[in-house]
C-alpha positions in Angstrom: 388.9 20.6 99.9 388.4 17.4 98.3 387.7 17.0 94.3 384.0 15.5 94.7 382.9 18.3 97.3 384.4 20.8 95.2 381.9 19.3 92.2 379.3 19.3 94.9 379.8 22.7 95.2 380.0 23.7 91.6 377.0 21.7 90.8 375.1 24.2 93.1 376.4 27.5 92.3 375.5 26.3 88.2 372.0 25.4 89.2 371.7 28.5 90.7 372.9 30.5 87.7 370.9 28.3 85.3 367.2 28.4 87.5 367.6 31.9 89.1 366.6 34.0 85.9 364.0 31.5 85.0 362.7 32.0 88.6 362.2 35.4 87.9 360.5 35.1 85.5 357.7 33.0 86.3 354.9 35.3 86.3 355.9 35.5 82.7 355.0 31.6 82.0 352.2 32.1 83.7 350.9 35.1 81.6 348.4 34.5 79.2 348.0 36.3 75.6 345.3 38.1 77.2 348.0 39.4 79.7 350.7 40.2 77.3 347.8 42.6 74.9 346.8 44.5 78.0 350.7 45.2 78.2 351.1 46.5 74.7 347.8 48.6 74.9 348.9 50.0 78.4 352.3 50.8 76.8 351.2 52.2 73.4 348.4 54.2 75.5 351.6 55.7 77.4 353.7 56.4 74.5 350.4 58.3 72.6 349.3 60.6 75.6 352.5 62.4 75.0 351.7 63.3 71.7 348.0 64.1 72.4 346.6 67.8 71.4 343.9 69.5 73.1 342.4 66.3 74.1 340.9 65.1 70.2 343.8 65.0 67.8 347.5 63.9 67.6 350.9 66.3 66.9 352.5 66.4 63.9 355.1 64.0 65.3 356.2 61.4 62.6 355.6 58.2 65.2 352.3 59.7 66.0 349.7 57.4 63.9 351.6 54.5 64.1 351.0 54.8 67.9 347.3 55.8 67.2 346.6 52.6 65.2 348.5 50.7 67.9 346.4 51.8 70.8 343.0 51.1 68.4 344.8 47.7 67.6 345.4 46.7 70.4 341.9 47.4 72.1 340.4 45.2 69.7 342.6 42.0 69.9 342.1 43.0 73.9 338.6 42.0 73.2 339.2 39.0 71.0 341.3 37.7 73.6 339.1 38.4 76.5 336.1 36.3 74.5 338.0 33.7 73.7 338.8 33.0 77.4 335.1 33.1 77.5 333.1 32.3 75.0 329.8 32.0 76.9 330.0 35.7 78.1 327.8 36.9 74.7 327.3 40.3 74.0 327.6 41.4 77.9 331.1 40.2 77.7 331.9 42.6 75.2 331.3 45.2 78.2 333.4 43.7 80.9 336.0 43.1 78.3 336.3 47.0 77.7 335.9 47.8 81.7 338.7 45.4 82.7 340.8 47.4 79.9 339.9 50.6 81.1 338.1 50.8 84.3 337.3 54.7 83.5 335.1 53.5 80.6 331.6 53.2 82.8 329.3 52.8 79.3 331.0 51.1 76.9 329.4 51.2 73.6 328.8 48.2 71.1 326.7 46.3 69.0 325.6 42.6 68.6 325.6 41.7 64.9 325.4 38.3 65.4 325.9 35.7 68.0 329.7 35.4 67.3 330.4 39.2 66.0 330.4 42.6 68.1 330.6 46.2 67.0 332.8 48.1 69.2 334.0 51.5 69.9 337.4 51.7 71.1 338.0 53.4 74.4 339.1 56.7 74.4 338.5 60.2 72.9 340.0 59.6 69.9 337.6 57.6 68.1 337.5 54.1 66.3 335.0 51.5 65.9 336.0 47.7 65.0 334.0 44.6 64.6 335.3 41.2 66.6 334.1 38.2 65.2 334.3 34.2 65.9 336.1 32.7 62.7 337.7 28.9 62.6 336.7 28.6 66.3 338.2 31.5 67.7 337.1 35.4 68.2 339.5 37.5 65.7 339.7 41.6 65.3 337.9 41.1 61.8 337.6 45.1 60.8 338.5 48.5 62.1 337.2 51.8 60.6 340.7 53.0 60.9 341.6 51.1 57.6 341.1 51.9 54.4 337.9 51.0 52.9 336.3 50.2 49.8 334.8 53.2 49.0 335.5 55.7 46.4 335.0 59.7 45.9 333.7 61.8 48.5 332.2 58.7 50.6 336.3 57.5 50.9 337.2 61.2 51.7 334.2 60.5 54.4 335.4 57.3 55.4 339.5 58.6 55.7 338.6 60.5 59.1 338.8 57.2 60.9 342.3 57.0 59.8 345.3 57.4 62.4 346.9 59.7 59.7 343.8 62.3 59.7 343.9 62.6 63.5 346.7 65.2 63.6 345.9 68.7 65.0 346.8 71.1 62.2 346.5 74.1 64.1 342.7 74.0 64.2 340.7 76.3 66.4 338.3 75.1 69.0 335.1 76.2 66.7 336.3 73.9 63.9 333.5 72.2 62.4 335.6 69.3 60.6 334.4 67.2 57.8 335.5 65.2 55.3 339.0 63.3 56.2 339.3 65.6 58.4 339.3 63.5 61.9 339.1 62.0 64.7 335.5 60.9 64.6 333.8 59.6 68.0 331.6 56.8 67.7 327.9 58.4 69.3 325.7 55.8 67.8 325.6 52.2 66.8 321.9 50.6 65.7 321.0 47.4 63.2 319.3 48.0 60.1 317.0 45.2 58.2 319.2 42.3 56.4 318.9 42.1 52.6 318.3 39.4 50.6 321.1 37.3 51.0 320.6 37.7 54.8 324.1 39.9 55.2 323.7 42.0 58.4 323.6 45.8 58.0 324.0 48.2 60.4 325.1 52.3 60.6 327.6 53.9 62.5 327.0 57.3 63.2 329.9 59.8 64.8 330.8 63.5 65.3 333.8 64.9 64.2 336.4 66.1 67.2 335.3 69.6 68.1 336.8 71.3 71.5 334.1 74.4 71.8 330.9 75.5 69.9 327.5 73.9 69.7 327.1 73.0 66.2 329.5 70.4 64.7 330.4 68.5 62.2 329.0 64.6 62.1 329.1 61.7 60.1 326.9 58.6 59.4 328.0 55.5 57.4 326.1 52.4 56.5 327.5 49.0 55.9 327.2 45.2 55.5 328.8 42.3 57.1 328.9 39.2 55.6 330.5 37.0 58.2 333.9 37.6 57.4 334.2 41.5 56.0 332.5 45.0 57.0 331.9 47.0 53.6 330.3 50.5 53.5 327.4 50.6 51.9 326.9 54.9 51.8 328.5 57.7 53.6 327.9 61.5 54.5 328.9 64.0 56.8 326.8 66.8 57.8 326.1 69.5 60.8 324.2 69.0 63.9 323.4 70.8 66.9 324.6 69.7 70.1 321.1 68.0 72.0 319.2 68.4 68.8 315.7 67.5 69.4 315.5 65.1 66.3 318.5 62.6 65.5 318.8 59.9 63.2 315.4 57.4 63.4 314.3 54.3 61.4 311.2 54.3 60.0 309.7 51.0 58.5 312.2 51.2 55.8 313.4 54.6 55.9 316.0 55.5 57.7 316.3 59.1 58.7 319.1 61.3 59.6 318.2 65.0 60.9 320.9 67.6 59.9 321.6 71.3 60.1 321.3 73.1 57.3 321.5 77.2 57.5 319.3 80.1 55.6 320.6 82.5 53.0 319.4 85.9 55.0 318.8 85.4 58.4 320.9 82.7 61.0 321.2 81.0 64.4 323.1 80.4 67.8 325.2 78.0 67.8 323.5 76.1 70.0 320.3 76.7 68.0 318.2 74.6 65.4 318.3 76.8 62.1 316.9 75.0 58.6 316.9 71.5 60.0 316.1 68.8 57.0 315.9 65.0 56.6 318.0 63.3 54.6 316.0 60.1 53.8 317.6 56.7 52.9 315.3 53.2 51.4 316.7 50.1 52.9 316.1 47.5 50.6 316.4 43.8 50.2 318.6 44.4 47.3 320.5 47.6 48.7 320.3 51.2 50.0 318.5 54.2 47.9 319.5 57.2 48.6 316.2 59.5 48.6 317.6 63.2 49.0 316.4 66.0 51.5 313.0 67.0 52.7 312.8 70.4 54.7 311.5 70.0 58.3 310.7 74.2 58.0 309.3 74.7 55.0 307.7 78.1 56.5 311.2 79.4 57.2 312.1 78.4 54.0 309.7 80.2 52.3 310.2 83.4 54.2 314.3 83.2 53.6 313.3 82.8 49.8 311.0 85.7 49.7 313.7 88.0 51.6 316.9 86.4 49.4 314.7 87.3 46.4 314.4 90.9 47.6 318.0 91.4 48.5 318.8 90.5 45.0 316.4 92.7 43.7 314.6 89.6 42.0 311.3 88.9 41.0 308.5 88.0 44.1 305.3 88.3 42.8 305.1 84.3 42.2 305.8 83.6 45.8 304.5 86.5 48.0 301.4 89.1 47.3 302.2 92.6 46.8 301.4 93.4 50.1 303.7 91.1 51.5 306.4 92.1 49.0 305.7 95.5 50.7 306.0 94.8 54.3 308.7 92.7 53.9 311.0 95.2 51.8 310.8 97.4 54.7 312.4 94.4 57.4 315.0 94.4 54.5 316.0 97.9 54.1 316.1 98.0 57.9 318.7 94.8 57.6 320.1 96.5 55.2 321.3 99.7 57.7 324.9 99.7 59.2 326.3 97.2 56.8 328.8 97.8 54.5 328.3 97.8 50.4 331.2 94.8 50.4 328.9 93.3 53.7 326.1 93.1 52.1 327.2 91.9 48.9 329.1 89.0 50.2 326.6 88.1 53.4 323.1 89.9 53.6 322.0 89.1 57.2 318.4 90.5 58.7 319.3 89.6 62.3 319.4 86.0 64.3 316.5 83.9 64.7 314.9 84.0 67.9 311.5 82.5 69.2 309.7 81.3 66.3 305.8 79.4 66.0 304.0 78.0 63.5 299.6 77.8 63.6 297.0 77.4 61.3 296.5 74.1 59.1 297.5 72.6 55.8 295.7 75.4 53.9 296.1 78.3 55.7 299.4 79.2 58.1 300.7 82.0 60.1 304.7 82.1 61.1 305.8 83.8 64.0 309.0 84.9 63.6 311.1 86.9 65.7 314.7 88.4 63.7 317.2 90.3 66.5 318.6 92.5 64.5 321.0 95.8 65.3 318.8 98.4 64.3 315.2 97.2 64.1 315.0 93.7 66.4 310.9 92.5 66.3 308.9 89.8 65.8 306.5 89.5 62.9 303.6 87.4 61.1 304.2 86.2 58.2 300.3 84.7 56.8 300.5 82.4 53.8 298.7 79.7 52.0 299.3 76.2 50.2 298.9 77.0 46.4 300.3 74.0 44.2 302.1 72.2 46.7 304.4 75.2 47.2 303.3 77.9 50.3 303.0 81.2 49.0 302.8 84.7 51.5 299.8 86.8 51.5 300.5 88.9 54.2 303.2 90.2 56.6 302.7 92.3 59.4 304.2 93.6 62.6 303.5 92.5 66.1 304.6 93.8 69.5 304.0 90.4 71.3 306.4 87.6 71.9 306.0 84.4 69.7 304.4 81.5 71.7 
């Protein structure tokens, strides 16, 4: 073999050695930033699956919160990258982006804040919401509920439920009705609120606390302001709701009303039943938001519960009921007292579970028909009442053998 031929062969072999790895990695050259983000998302999601407990929480492994944070973060980065490649897609592009990332997500949740800013629910059962916005010519992940928010006290505690470190299972039972910082929270509703006096966008996020079973569950709502760069919390509250509650959150003019399930003191409802429903109301003004407190949606039931409560604790009731109504109500209390120990009655006096109930009459005179399913004397009673000075006064209590219609 001549020296010249040897050099040619050597050069060919060197070329193969140099170029072969590059040929193998050619798909990486063609890979876009979006492809790289999708790879990161799938990698983080796959690693996270090994740390999921009971579908909604992460385990106690040290790296679980970081895997969850990465899972959420890359979902936001993906939407931003997709919109950068399709800048004219608009709000519908957010839906397409999520469905390309997670094809099984048939109904992505998102809200258009402005023409260049969108509030998006991260795919998956472990809840998160984030804002993707166009800033300096490019879409970016601008804010996430997983971050520490500018809030204090109880509101900071409520918003902390979105953070990955608060998503641990913690040996929760299936009927655990979480609240406060005990995540996770699944976004259930996004909606716009009137802009403020400076033209800033305002919106709310409603979410349900993770729960494996049960008809009554924890929920929360938070009100936010978006100035084009930062999303700031304005108000936050947690509360209880019934699954498929008949009335939910709604905006009536400048009033945001949040209906919630509260509880009576002397009788109860089933887990999948409504009970003491109240409206928490917030006035949305150009200058800010004003907490107006709660209003009961069931004042007739409140009046009966108050009478029973006073009789159970041997307190005067002549200012809220007639002597006959008190006498008949005492019979119901005495019947409910049977079968309960002194300790049970002292700690949790219970007269039965609410069944069917109805209210008939007018603003001045009403008749509440209430069925209480107690252990010894289940049955329906008619509670007659009239309005006096803005309050309800019980005039009579009558047992009825008919069902409440």
